[in-house]
C-alpha positions as CSV (number, residue, x, y, z in Angstrom):
1,M,55.2,59.5,71.9
2,A,56.6,58.7,75.3
3,K,57.9,61.5,77.5
4,V,61.5,61.2,78.6
5,S,62.2,62.3,82.2
6,P,65.1,64.7,82.8
7,L,66.1,62.3,85.6
8,M,66.7,59.6,83.0
9,V,68.9,61.8,80.8
10,A,71.0,63.5,83.5
11,P,73.1,60.5,84.7
12,P,74.3,59.5,81.2
13,L,75.1,63.1,80.4
14,I,77.0,63.6,83.6
15,F,78.9,60.3,83.1
16,A,79.9,61.4,79.5
17,A,81.0,64.8,80.7
18,L,83.2,63.3,83.4
19,G,84.6,60.8,80.9
20,A,85.6,63.6,78.6
21,L,87.2,65.5,81.5
22,F,89.2,62.6,82.6
23,Y,90.3,61.7,79.0
24,F,91.5,65.2,78.2
25,G,93.0,65.7,81.7
26,L,95.1,62.5,81.5
27,G,96.1,63.3,78.0
28,R,98.0,66.4,79.0
29,E,101.7,66.6,78.0
30,D,102.9,66.5,81.6
31,P,100.0,65.3,83.9
32,D,102.2,65.8,87.0
33,K,102.9,69.5,86.4
34,L,100.8,72.0,88.2
35,E,100.2,74.9,86.0
36,S,101.1,78.3,87.4
37,M,99.0,81.1,86.1
38,F,101.9,83.4,86.9
39,E,104.6,81.8,84.7
40,G,105.6,84.3,82.0
41,K,104.0,87.2,83.9
42,P,105.3,89.8,86.3
43,A,105.5,88.5,89.9
44,P,102.6,89.5,92.1
45,E,102.9,92.2,94.7
46,M,104.9,91.4,97.8
47,T,104.0,92.3,101.4
48,E,106.1,95.2,102.8
49,A,106.1,93.5,106.2
50,A,109.4,91.9,107.2
51,L,110.0,89.2,109.8
52,P,111.3,91.2,112.8
53,G,115.0,91.5,112.7
54,Y,115.3,90.8,109.0
55,A,115.3,93.0,105.8
56,A,112.0,93.4,103.9
57,I,111.7,92.2,100.4
58,T,111.7,95.2,98.1
59,P,110.5,95.5,94.5
60,E,114.1,96.1,93.5
61,M,115.1,92.7,94.9
62,L,112.6,91.0,92.7
63,A,113.3,93.0,89.5
64,G,116.8,94.3,90.0
65,G,118.4,92.7,87.0
66,E,119.4,89.4,88.5
67,V,117.7,86.0,88.8
68,T,116.0,85.7,92.2
69,V,114.5,82.6,93.9
70,V,111.4,83.3,96.1
71,N,110.7,80.6,98.7
72,F,107.5,80.4,100.7
73,W,108.1,78.6,104.0
74,A,107.0,78.2,107.7
75,S,108.8,77.0,110.8
76,W,106.1,74.5,111.6
77,C,106.4,72.9,108.1
78,P,108.4,69.6,108.1
79,P,109.0,69.7,104.3
80,C,110.4,73.2,104.7
81,R,112.8,71.9,107.3
82,A,113.8,69.1,105.0
83,E,114.7,71.6,102.2
84,H,116.5,74.1,104.5
85,P,120.0,72.6,103.9
86,V,119.5,72.9,100.1
87,L,118.5,76.6,100.6
88,L,121.7,77.2,102.6
89,Q,123.7,75.5,99.9
90,M,122.1,77.7,97.2
91,R,123.0,80.8,99.2
92,E,126.6,79.6,99.5
93,E,126.6,79.2,95.7
94,G,125.7,82.9,95.4
95,I,122.0,82.4,94.3
96,R,119.8,85.3,95.3
97,L,117.2,83.9,97.7
98,V,114.4,85.7,99.5
99,G,112.0,84.1,101.8
100,V,108.3,84.6,102.6
101,N,107.4,83.3,106.0
102,I,103.7,82.4,105.9
103,K,101.0,81.5,108.5
104,D,103.6,81.4,111.3
105,Q,104.4,83.2,114.5
106,A,107.2,85.7,114.3
107,G,109.0,84.3,117.4
108,N,109.0,80.7,116.0
109,A,110.2,81.8,112.6
110,T,113.1,84.0,114.0
111,K,114.2,81.2,116.4
112,Y,114.2,78.7,113.5
113,L,116.4,80.9,111.3
114,A,118.7,81.8,114.3
115,D,119.1,78.1,115.1
116,D,119.3,76.5,111.6
117,G,120.8,79.4,109.6
118,N,119.4,82.1,107.4
119,P,119.7,81.4,103.7
120,F,117.7,84.6,102.7
121,M,118.9,88.1,101.9
122,A,115.4,89.3,103.0
123,V,112.4,87.7,104.7
124,A,108.9,88.9,104.3
125,F,106.4,88.1,107.0
126,D,102.9,87.0,106.0
127,P,101.1,85.6,109.1
128,A,97.7,85.7,107.5
129,G,98.9,84.1,104.2
130,R,97.5,87.0,102.1
131,T,100.7,87.3,100.0
132,A,100.8,83.5,99.6
133,I,97.3,83.6,98.2
134,D,98.2,86.4,95.8
135,W,101.1,84.3,94.5
136,G,98.9,81.2,94.1
137,V,100.7,79.3,96.9
138,T,98.6,76.3,98.1
139,G,100.9,75.5,101.0
140,P,104.5,75.6,102.0
141,P,107.0,75.0,100.7
142,E,106.7,76.5,97.3
143,T,109.5,78.2,95.3
144,F,109.5,80.5,92.4
145,I,112.3,81.5,90.0
146,L,112.1,85.1,88.8
147,D,114.2,86.5,85.9
148,G,116.0,89.9,86.3
149,E,112.9,91.8,85.4
150,G,110.8,90.1,88.0
151,T,108.9,87.8,85.6
152,V,108.0,84.4,87.0
153,L,109.9,81.8,85.0
154,F,109.0,78.7,87.1
155,K,107.0,77.5,90.1
156,F,108.0,74.5,92.1
157,V,105.5,73.0,94.6
158,G,107.0,70.9,97.4
159,P,110.4,70.7,99.1
160,L,113.6,71.3,97.2
161,V,114.9,67.7,97.8
162,G,115.2,64.4,96.0
163,S,114.9,63.5,92.4
164,D,111.9,65.8,91.6
165,Y,114.1,68.7,92.7
166,E,117.1,67.5,90.7
167,Q,115.1,66.7,87.6
168,R,112.6,69.6,87.5
169,F,113.8,72.5,89.6
170,L,117.6,72.5,89.0
171,P,117.4,72.5,85.2
172,E,115.0,75.4,85.3
173,L,117.3,77.3,87.7
174,N,120.4,76.6,85.7
175,E,118.7,77.7,82.5
176,A,117.6,80.9,84.2
177,L,121.1,81.5,85.4
178,G,122.6,80.8,82.0
179,R,124.6,77.8,83.2
């Protein structure tokens, strides 16, 4: 009986495993959706540090009985700048918004909000990105919708602009708000 080398068996096994992975991955219900391990669970801890000159985000803000939108942003982030008018409009509409400034310099962030307007009722400051990591943020901007008890209802990756925002984020926000 001839011996079969493991080197002869490994490539077909690896190919078969990758094929199965691709098949099941592409067969998901919504292949464009990034799953959030926090949806349906209490929001992670929030840093107590505030951007200088702004109120800190408190646990009561995140679980105070009202829907709250949590936006992770940075002054150096072009997509964050693109979504900023939408955040200002949301604030005008009475939507509770808190911001988490990540991997930024305090002076740049405060200047940005002073120059372009502040849509947030409070702004956490996370220069090392530790809170962003705890929330599963891969890069700014990312936005979460929390219910009144502080449970994560929805995570949106990318800027709140365009058809993706209109077709995915707005329906989730309107449902959370009971509209």
